[in-house]
C-alpha positions as CSV (number, residue, x, y, z in Angstrom):
1,M,35.7,48.1,13.8
2,A,35.1,45.8,11.2
3,N,35.0,46.3,8.0
4,L,34.3,44.5,4.4
5,V,36.6,46.0,1.9
6,A,35.9,44.3,-0.7
7,L,34.6,41.3,-2.8
8,V,36.7,38.7,-5.2
9,S,35.5,37.8,-8.2
10,G,36.4,35.2,-10.8
11,D,34.2,36.2,-13.5
12,A,35.2,37.9,-16.4
13,P,35.1,41.4,-16.1
14,A,33.0,41.4,-19.4
15,A,30.6,39.7,-18.1
16,W,30.2,42.0,-14.8
17,Q,29.6,44.7,-17.7
18,R,26.7,42.8,-19.2
19,A,25.0,43.0,-16.5
20,G,25.0,46.9,-16.7
21,F,28.6,47.2,-14.4
22,A,31.0,50.1,-15.6
23,L,34.3,49.1,-15.0
24,S,36.2,51.5,-12.4
25,R,38.7,53.9,-14.5
26,A,41.4,54.0,-12.0
27,P,43.7,51.6,-11.8
28,V,43.7,48.6,-9.6
29,P,43.5,48.4,-6.4
30,S,46.7,47.5,-5.1
31,F,45.0,45.3,-2.0
32,L,43.4,43.8,-5.2
33,A,45.6,43.6,-8.1
34,K,48.0,40.6,-5.9
35,Y,45.0,38.7,-5.8
36,G,46.0,38.2,-10.4
37,C,42.5,40.8,-10.2
38,S,42.3,42.2,-14.3
39,A,39.7,45.3,-13.7
40,W,37.2,46.1,-10.5
41,L,34.0,48.1,-9.9
42,N,33.5,50.5,-7.3
43,L,29.8,49.9,-5.5
44,P,28.2,52.7,-3.5
45,T,26.7,51.1,0.1
46,Q,24.2,53.0,2.7
47,N,27.6,54.5,3.9
48,R,30.3,54.3,1.7
49,R,31.9,52.6,-0.9
50,L,32.3,48.9,-1.7
51,A,35.3,47.2,-4.2
52,V,34.7,44.3,-6.1
53,G,37.5,43.5,-7.8
54,L,37.1,40.9,-11.3
55,G,38.6,38.2,-12.9
56,A,40.7,37.1,-10.2
57,E,43.4,34.7,-10.7
58,S,41.8,31.1,-10.5
59,T,43.2,29.4,-6.9
60,E,42.4,27.0,-3.5
61,H,40.0,30.0,-2.9
62,I,39.5,32.2,-6.0
63,K,37.0,30.5,-8.3
64,S,34.3,32.0,-10.3
65,G,31.5,33.8,-9.0
66,I,32.1,35.8,-5.8
67,S,34.5,33.0,-3.7
68,A,36.4,35.4,-1.5
69,W,36.1,38.4,0.2
70,V,38.8,41.3,2.3
71,W,37.6,42.7,5.6
72,A,39.6,45.0,8.3
73,G,39.2,45.5,11.2
74,L,38.5,42.7,12.4
75,K,38.7,41.1,16.6
76,D,41.2,38.8,14.6
77,K,43.9,40.4,13.3
78,S,45.4,37.7,11.2
79,P,42.3,35.8,10.0
80,Q,41.5,32.2,7.8
81,A,37.9,32.4,7.1
82,V,34.9,34.9,8.8
83,G,32.4,33.7,9.7
84,D,33.9,30.4,7.7
85,F,34.1,31.6,3.8
86,A,37.2,32.1,2.1
87,S,38.9,35.5,3.2
88,L,41.8,37.1,1.7
89,A,44.7,38.4,3.7
90,I,45.2,42.5,4.3
91,S,46.7,44.7,6.4
92,D,45.6,47.3,8.9
93,A,48.2,49.8,6.4
94,E,46.3,48.8,3.2
95,A,43.1,48.4,5.0
96,E,43.1,52.4,5.5
97,A,44.8,52.8,1.6
98,A,41.3,51.0,0.1
99,F,39.0,53.1,2.5
100,E,41.0,56.9,2.0
101,S,42.2,56.1,-1.5
102,D,41.6,53.3,-3.7
103,V,38.5,52.8,-2.8
104,N,36.3,55.5,-1.1
105,A,37.8,58.7,-3.1
106,G,38.5,56.4,-6.7
107,S,36.3,56.5,-9.3
108,R,33.8,58.3,-7.8
109,D,32.2,59.6,-10.6
110,D,31.4,56.2,-12.0
111,E,27.9,55.7,-12.9
112,H,26.3,51.7,-13.4
113,P,24.0,51.8,-16.3
114,N,21.7,49.5,-14.3
115,G,20.9,52.4,-12.2
116,I,22.0,50.6,-8.7
117,V,22.1,53.4,-5.7
118,N,23.3,51.3,-2.9
119,I,23.8,47.6,-2.0
120,D,21.5,45.9,0.3
121,Q,22.6,42.4,1.1
122,V,25.9,39.9,0.7
123,V,24.0,36.6,0.7
124,L,26.0,33.6,1.8
125,R,25.0,30.1,1.9
126,T,26.4,27.7,5.1
127,L,26.9,24.5,5.3
128,D,27.0,24.8,9.2
129,M,25.1,27.7,10.3
130,D,26.2,27.6,14.1
131,S,29.7,26.9,12.9
132,S,29.9,30.1,11.2
133,L,27.8,32.7,13.1
134,E,30.6,31.0,16.2
135,S,33.1,32.5,13.3
136,F,31.9,35.6,13.0
137,E,31.9,36.2,16.6
138,A,35.3,35.0,16.8
139,A,36.2,38.0,14.3
140,G,34.0,40.4,16.3
141,L,31.2,40.4,14.0
142,K,27.4,40.8,16.2
143,L,24.3,38.7,14.9
144,L,21.7,40.7,14.0
145,R,19.4,38.1,13.9
146,K,18.2,34.7,13.5
147,R,15.0,32.8,11.9
148,D,13.5,30.1,11.0
149,D,9.7,30.8,10.2
150,L,9.9,32.2,6.4
151,Y,10.6,29.7,3.8
152,P,10.6,25.9,4.2
153,G,13.6,24.2,5.2
154,T,15.8,27.7,5.5
155,T,17.7,29.2,8.8
156,Q,18.4,33.1,8.1
157,A,20.7,34.9,10.2
158,F,21.2,38.7,9.6
159,I,24.6,40.6,10.0
160,R,25.3,44.3,9.9
161,P,28.7,45.6,10.0
162,C,29.5,48.9,10.6
163,D,25.6,49.8,10.3
164,D,26.2,49.1,6.8
165,V,26.0,46.4,4.0
166,I,23.9,43.7,5.7
167,L,24.9,39.9,5.4
168,E,22.8,37.6,4.7
169,I,24.1,33.7,5.5
170,V,21.1,30.7,4.5
171,S,21.8,27.2,5.6
172,V,19.0,24.8,4.0
173,S,18.0,21.0,5.3
174,P,19.7,18.5,3.9
175,E,16.4,17.7,2.1
176,L,16.1,21.2,0.4
177,R,19.9,20.7,-0.5
178,K,19.1,17.6,-2.5
179,K,16.5,19.0,-3.8
180,Q,18.1,22.8,-5.7
181,A,20.8,20.0,-6.6
182,K,18.7,18.8,-9.1
183,M,17.5,22.2,-10.7
184,T,18.8,23.0,-14.5
185,N,20.0,26.2,-12.6
186,Q,23.5,25.7,-11.5
187,M,23.6,29.5,-10.4
188,V,21.0,28.4,-7.5
189,A,22.2,25.0,-6.5
190,F,24.0,25.3,-3.3
191,N,27.6,23.4,-3.2
192,E,27.4,20.5,-0.7
193,T,30.6,20.9,-0.5
194,E,31.6,24.3,0.8
195,N,30.3,27.4,1.9
196,S,30.1,30.1,-1.1
197,I,29.5,33.2,-1.5
198,W,26.6,33.4,-2.8
199,G,25.5,37.0,-4.6
200,L,24.2,40.6,-4.2
201,T,21.2,41.9,-3.4
202,Y,21.4,45.9,-4.5
203,V,19.3,48.5,-4.8
204,V,18.0,50.4,-8.1
205,K,16.4,53.8,-9.0
206,D,13.5,52.3,-11.1
207,I,13.3,48.8,-11.3
208,E,10.7,48.8,-13.8
209,A,13.1,50.0,-15.8
210,A,15.7,48.2,-15.1
211,A,13.8,44.9,-16.1
212,E,12.6,46.3,-18.9
213,M,17.3,46.9,-19.4
214,F,17.6,43.5,-18.5
215,S,15.2,41.4,-21.0
216,P,14.6,39.1,-21.2
217,N,17.7,38.3,-19.2
218,I,15.5,38.8,-16.1
219,S,12.8,37.8,-13.8
220,K,9.1,39.0,-13.3
221,V,9.1,42.2,-11.2
222,N,7.4,40.6,-7.7
223,N,6.2,41.7,-4.1
224,A,9.5,41.1,-2.2
225,K,9.2,40.3,1.4
226,Q,9.8,43.7,3.1
227,P,6.4,45.3,3.2
228,G,6.0,48.5,0.2
229,R,9.3,46.9,-1.8
230,K,9.8,45.2,-5.5
231,I,12.2,42.2,-6.4
232,A,13.6,40.6,-9.3
233,T,16.7,38.1,-10.0
234,L,18.6,38.1,-13.1
235,R,19.3,35.1,-15.2
236,T,23.0,35.8,-14.6
237,E,24.1,32.3,-16.2
238,Q,23.0,34.0,-19.4
239,L,25.0,36.7,-19.1
240,G,28.1,34.6,-18.0
241,L,28.3,35.3,-14.3
242,R,28.1,33.2,-11.7
243,A,27.4,34.9,-8.9
244,A,23.6,35.6,-8.5
245,I,22.3,39.1,-8.5
246,A,18.9,39.9,-7.3
247,I,17.9,43.9,-7.7
248,M,15.0,45.4,-5.6
249,S,13.5,48.6,-5.2
250,A,13.8,51.3,-2.4
251,H,13.6,51.2,1.0
252,V,10.9,52.4,2.5
253,K,9.8,53.4,6.4
254,L,7.7,51.4,7.6
255,P,5.1,52.3,10.5
256,P,5.8,51.1,14.0
257,G,5.4,47.4,14.7
258,Q,6.3,46.4,11.4
259,D,8.9,44.0,11.0
260,A,11.8,45.0,8.3
261,A,14.7,42.7,9.1
262,V,14.1,40.0,6.2
263,P,15.7,38.2,3.7
264,S,15.2,40.2,0.2
265,S,14.5,36.7,-2.0
266,P,14.1,33.3,-0.9
267,P,17.5,31.4,-0.9
268,S,15.5,28.6,-3.3
269,A,14.7,31.0,-5.7
270,K,14.8,30.5,-9.6
271,L,16.9,32.9,-11.0
């Protein structure tokens, strides 16, 4: 069964702390340390924990922002690019250790000042949606839904490994890419040369309290596309992060027939 074990970021640990995340007090897991990560976060998902390695050494695939990820349990035992996104090799033995000790058992008592309840989505940007979906399928990850009716020039697809964190894959038209490239906020400008792990959306206990804590480095709290939920986006560039981050209120139970499988925020939203 496919599991997303970790994300890897070249951003400085101090920048993640400014975004309200507490660094783990446990030693850096061995499978992250070998990529030069100097610190890490242990984040809750709906069913388990997700590691985020920080301060990774710069390489062809590891850069600022969230530039790579680590998978285990894939149909392809040695994937180089899951979904056409930079993937770091990890053995089955290392993955098992990550789940049993380094990640899931380690540092469970860490509390994050930003009030995170769980990671809701990892948002990805692709230059070629069809190619990315084919690569995900080859790795044993099945498409949950695909749609292009929410935002002009935008196609979105959703994958949920192990009924846990949602992967939201976004592609935009060339016209929209050119428009975004002109935006002064480089956090949302689409990289026209490669796919990217764009950022995270996470659920907080109290979105109004979180917004007050992050002021002025956060947008106004708005209604989300998902009925009954609120959303705001951090101005992460002012915190020294290249990763995009949005926060949301908790999921709500919808009446039968209402659609909840929509993206958390428009991919062109200003942070």
